[in-house]
C-alpha positions as CSV (number, residue, x, y, z in Angstrom):
1,M,19.7,-17.4,15.6
2,S,18.9,-20.7,17.2
3,I,16.3,-23.2,15.7
4,F,13.9,-22.2,18.5
5,D,14.3,-18.5,17.7
6,K,13.8,-19.2,14.0
7,L,10.6,-21.2,14.7
8,T,9.4,-18.4,17.1
9,F,10.1,-15.8,14.4
10,K,8.3,-17.8,11.7
11,K,5.3,-18.3,13.9
12,K,5.2,-14.5,14.7
13,E,5.4,-13.7,11.0
14,E,2.5,-16.2,10.2
15,N,0.4,-14.5,12.9
16,H,1.1,-11.0,11.8
17,P,-1.8,-10.6,9.3
18,K,-4.3,-11.7,12.0
19,N,-2.7,-9.3,14.4
20,V,-3.2,-6.5,11.9
21,G,-6.8,-7.4,11.5
22,D,-7.3,-7.5,15.3
23,F,-5.6,-4.1,15.6
24,Y,-8.1,-2.5,13.2
25,N,-11.0,-4.4,14.7
26,K,-10.1,-3.1,18.2
27,N,-9.4,0.5,17.1
28,H,-12.1,0.9,14.4
29,G,-14.1,3.5,16.4
30,A,-11.0,5.5,17.2
31,F,-9.8,5.5,13.5
32,L,-13.3,6.7,12.4
33,Q,-13.4,9.4,15.1
34,V,-9.9,10.9,14.2
35,Y,-9.5,10.1,10.5
36,G,-13.0,9.5,9.3
37,E,-13.3,7.1,6.3
38,I,-10.0,8.1,4.7
39,I,-7.5,6.4,7.0
40,Q,-4.3,8.0,5.8
41,A,-1.8,9.9,8.0
42,F,-0.4,12.0,5.1
43,R,-3.4,13.8,3.6
44,T,-4.8,17.1,2.7
45,N,-7.2,19.4,4.7
46,N,-9.8,19.0,1.9
47,L,-9.8,15.2,1.5
48,S,-11.0,15.5,-2.1
49,T,-7.7,17.2,-3.0
50,I,-5.6,14.1,-2.0
51,L,-8.2,11.7,-3.5
52,D,-8.4,13.6,-6.8
53,Y,-4.6,13.6,-6.9
54,Q,-4.5,9.9,-6.3
55,I,-6.9,9.3,-9.2
56,Q,-4.4,11.0,-11.5
57,S,-1.2,9.6,-9.9
58,I,-2.5,6.0,-9.9
59,G,-3.8,6.5,-13.4
60,L,-7.3,5.2,-12.8
61,K,-9.6,4.9,-15.9
62,K,-13.2,3.7,-16.3
63,E,-12.1,0.5,-18.2
64,H,-9.7,-0.6,-15.5
65,R,-10.1,-3.6,-13.2
66,V,-8.5,-2.5,-10.0
67,L,-7.3,-4.1,-6.8
68,D,-7.4,-2.0,-3.6
69,A,-4.9,-3.9,-1.4
70,G,-5.6,-3.0,2.3
71,C,-8.8,-1.1,1.6
72,G,-9.8,-0.1,5.1
73,V,-13.4,1.0,5.1
74,C,-13.3,1.6,1.3
75,G,-13.3,5.4,1.7
76,P,-11.0,5.9,-1.3
77,A,-12.4,3.0,-3.3
78,R,-15.9,4.4,-3.0
79,Y,-14.7,7.9,-4.1
80,F,-12.8,6.4,-7.0
81,A,-15.8,4.2,-8.1
82,Q,-18.1,7.2,-8.0
83,L,-15.8,9.6,-10.0
84,V,-14.0,7.2,-12.3
85,A,-16.6,4.3,-12.5
86,C,-13.8,1.7,-12.6
87,E,-14.4,-1.8,-11.1
88,I,-12.6,-2.3,-7.8
89,D,-11.9,-5.5,-5.8
90,A,-11.2,-4.3,-2.2
91,V,-9.3,-6.5,0.2
92,T,-9.1,-6.1,4.0
93,I,-8.0,-8.3,6.9
94,S,-10.4,-6.7,9.3
95,E,-13.9,-8.1,9.8
96,T,-15.1,-4.8,11.4
97,Q,-13.8,-2.7,8.5
98,L,-15.3,-5.1,6.0
99,K,-18.8,-4.9,7.6
100,F,-18.6,-1.1,7.7
101,A,-17.4,-0.9,4.1
102,Q,-20.2,-3.2,2.9
103,E,-22.9,-1.1,4.6
104,K,-21.5,2.0,2.9
105,I,-21.3,0.4,-0.5
106,V,-24.9,-0.6,-0.3
107,E,-25.9,2.8,1.0
108,E,-24.2,4.5,-1.9
109,Q,-25.4,1.8,-4.4
110,L,-21.9,0.8,-5.5
111,Q,-22.4,-3.0,-5.3
112,E,-21.8,-3.4,-9.1
113,K,-18.5,-1.4,-8.9
114,I,-16.9,-2.5,-5.6
115,H,-16.5,-6.1,-4.5
116,T,-15.1,-6.6,-1.0
117,H,-13.1,-9.5,0.3
118,L,-11.9,-10.5,3.8
119,Y,-8.5,-11.9,2.9
120,D,-4.8,-11.6,3.6
121,Y,-3.4,-9.6,0.7
122,H,-0.2,-11.7,0.7
123,L,-2.4,-14.4,-0.9
124,V,-4.2,-12.5,-3.6
125,D,-2.8,-14.9,-6.1
126,K,-5.0,-17.6,-4.5
127,L,-8.1,-15.3,-4.5
128,F,-8.0,-14.1,-8.0
129,P,-7.1,-15.6,-11.4
130,K,-3.7,-14.9,-13.0
131,E,-3.4,-11.5,-14.8
132,T,-6.7,-10.1,-13.6
133,F,-5.9,-6.5,-12.8
134,D,-4.8,-3.4,-14.7
135,I,-4.0,-1.5,-11.5
136,V,-3.1,-2.6,-7.9
137,Y,-2.8,0.2,-5.3
138,F,-1.8,0.4,-1.7
139,L,-2.7,3.6,0.3
140,E,-0.7,3.4,3.5
141,S,-1.4,-0.3,3.7
142,F,1.8,-1.7,2.1
143,G,3.8,-1.1,5.3
144,H,1.7,-3.6,7.3
145,S,3.4,-6.4,5.3
146,T,6.3,-8.1,7.1
147,D,7.1,-10.1,3.9
148,K,7.1,-7.5,1.1
149,E,8.8,-9.8,-1.4
150,K,6.0,-12.4,-1.0
151,L,3.4,-9.7,-1.3
152,L,4.9,-8.2,-4.4
153,K,5.3,-11.6,-6.0
154,A,1.6,-12.4,-5.4
155,V,0.7,-9.0,-6.9
156,W,2.9,-9.7,-9.9
157,K,0.8,-12.9,-10.6
158,V,-2.6,-11.1,-10.6
159,L,-1.4,-8.1,-12.5
160,K,-1.8,-8.0,-16.2
161,P,1.4,-7.5,-18.4
162,G,1.5,-3.7,-18.9
163,G,-0.3,-3.2,-15.6
164,E,1.0,-0.9,-12.8
165,V,1.3,-0.9,-9.0
166,Y,0.9,2.3,-7.0
167,I,2.2,2.5,-3.4
168,K,1.8,5.5,-1.1
169,D,3.5,4.8,2.3
170,L,6.1,5.5,5.0
171,F,9.8,4.8,4.3
172,R,12.7,4.9,6.7
173,R,14.4,8.2,6.9
174,I,18.2,8.3,6.4
175,S,20.6,10.6,8.3
176,R,24.4,11.1,8.0
177,S,24.5,11.4,11.8
178,K,24.9,8.0,13.5
179,L,23.2,9.3,16.6
180,V,20.3,10.7,14.7
181,Q,20.0,7.4,12.7
182,F,20.0,5.5,15.9
183,K,17.1,7.6,17.2
184,I,15.3,7.2,13.9
185,D,15.6,3.5,13.9
186,N,14.5,3.2,17.6
187,E,11.4,5.3,16.8
188,I,10.6,3.1,13.8
189,K,10.8,0.0,16.0
190,R,8.3,1.7,18.3
191,I,6.0,2.5,15.3
192,N,6.2,-1.0,14.0
193,K,5.4,-2.5,17.3
194,A,2.5,-0.2,18.1
195,Y,0.8,-0.2,14.7
196,Y,1.7,-3.7,13.6
197,Y,3.8,-2.1,10.8
198,D,7.1,-2.8,9.1
199,V,8.4,0.6,7.8
200,A,10.3,-0.2,4.6
201,D,13.9,0.8,3.8
202,L,13.7,2.4,0.4
203,N,16.9,0.9,-1.0
204,N,15.9,-2.7,0.1
205,F,12.5,-2.2,-1.3
206,L,13.8,-1.1,-4.7
207,N,16.1,-4.0,-4.8
208,I,13.2,-6.4,-4.2
209,V,11.0,-4.9,-6.9
210,R,13.8,-4.9,-9.5
211,E,14.7,-8.5,-8.7
212,I,11.1,-9.6,-9.2
213,G,11.0,-7.9,-12.6
214,Y,9.1,-4.7,-12.0
215,V,10.2,-1.5,-13.7
216,I,10.3,1.6,-11.5
217,V,8.2,4.3,-13.1
218,F,8.8,6.8,-10.3
219,V,9.7,7.3,-6.7
220,K,8.8,10.8,-5.5
221,T,7.2,13.0,-2.9
222,I,3.6,13.9,-3.4
223,D,3.2,16.9,-5.7
224,I,0.7,18.9,-3.7
225,P,1.6,22.2,-2.0
226,L,2.5,21.7,1.6
227,D,0.0,24.3,2.7
228,D,-2.8,22.0,1.5
229,F,-1.7,19.2,3.8
230,E,-3.3,18.4,7.1
231,N,-1.1,18.9,10.2
232,L,0.5,15.6,11.0
233,S,-0.3,16.1,14.6
234,I,-3.6,14.5,13.8
235,S,-1.7,11.3,14.5
236,N,-1.2,12.6,18.0
237,E,-5.0,12.9,18.4
238,F,-5.2,9.2,17.6
239,Q,-2.4,8.5,20.1
240,E,-4.1,10.6,22.8
241,L,-7.4,8.8,22.2
242,T,-5.9,5.3,22.3
243,G,-2.7,5.6,24.2
244,I,-0.9,4.0,21.2
245,A,2.7,5.2,20.7
246,K,2.0,8.5,22.3
247,I,4.7,11.2,21.8
248,D,5.3,13.1,25.0
249,N,7.7,15.7,23.7
250,W,7.2,17.0,20.2
251,E,10.1,19.5,20.5
252,K,12.7,16.8,20.9
253,Y,11.0,14.3,18.6
254,I,12.9,13.3,15.5
255,F,10.6,12.5,12.7
256,P,11.7,9.0,11.6
257,I,10.0,8.5,8.2
258,D,9.5,10.0,4.7
259,F,6.3,9.7,2.8
260,F,6.8,8.6,-0.8
261,E,4.6,7.5,-3.7
262,V,6.0,4.8,-5.9
263,K,4.7,3.4,-9.2
264,L,5.8,0.1,-10.6
265,Y,5.2,-1.3,-14.1
266,K,4.9,-5.0,-15.1
267,P,6.5,-5.4,-18.5
268,E,4.3,-6.7,-21.3
269,Y,5.4,-9.2,-23.8
270,D,4.9,-7.2,-26.9
271,I,8.1,-7.0,-29.1
272,K,6.1,-4.9,-31.7
273,K,6.0,-1.9,-29.4
274,G,9.4,-0.7,-30.4
275,M,8.6,2.9,-29.5
276,H,7.3,2.0,-26.1
277,R,9.3,3.6,-23.3
278,Y,9.8,0.3,-21.6
279,F,10.8,-1.6,-24.8
280,L,14.1,-2.7,-23.4
281,Q,12.6,-4.0,-20.2
282,N,9.9,-5.8,-22.3
283,I,12.7,-7.5,-24.2
284,F,14.4,-8.5,-21.0
285,Q,11.3,-10.1,-19.6
286,I,10.8,-12.0,-22.9
287,Q,14.4,-13.3,-22.5
288,M,13.9,-14.2,-18.8
289,N,10.7,-16.1,-19.5
290,H,12.0,-17.8,-22.6
291,V,9.1,-16.4,-24.7
292,H,9.5,-16.8,-28.5
293,K,8.5,-13.9,-30.6
294,N,6.1,-16.2,-32.5
295,E,4.2,-16.7,-29.3
296,I,3.5,-13.0,-28.8
């Protein structure tokens, strides 16, 4: 890659968050028309089913301080705040989404529970003090990041020791067939370009989180019966409405992604928790950070 190409690539990466915001500003009405206020592609027919599941899977509790990273119009955040009563800081890069979310929060009298921010989630460590949150979650928003290492490092800084990160998103599908993999990767390029996305490779992602120091609690498919899930052709309704990444032939279409949910744990510096399931990882973090046991 030439110096010119590197500079062009860097500029493109720097502009990406703004482009994501512009994308949602432009298509705000279409998203509401097709998805309503829960802008997730992989969801259940009864939306409370997926949201109740997420409360349990994320592990939300009333006493938690929570960060919703890529909150959209705060559909899930408002649901969580009403049912769990946890305090949520919600970050979006879209001015239009922010305005809509703020109106709904006032309408539902959730101002004391949900605090909205127009901000690039890669920079949350500049927005919030160190070790602020018990939980950080991404609901099909993580994939908009083109610098996932930077994002996860920023989240690490604002996450309390012992806190957890929950991610529900698209990951690159893997095939033994070189031809099928070629088609998968081409379709992923198309998705990335159309939706200002960067579909993650699961193995690369896991390497990054482990290098940073996170412990992988789980990587799994969502434990809800398939019959409960909404037909994924809802995405085609959005494509028909907007013309974005329209699929002309579903019979020949090779589905290029897997939906996974991932939970990560930030080790806490507590050597006294000898029976803790992450005791060895806690010890490793103490060693890496040169923390003396008398300081704990």
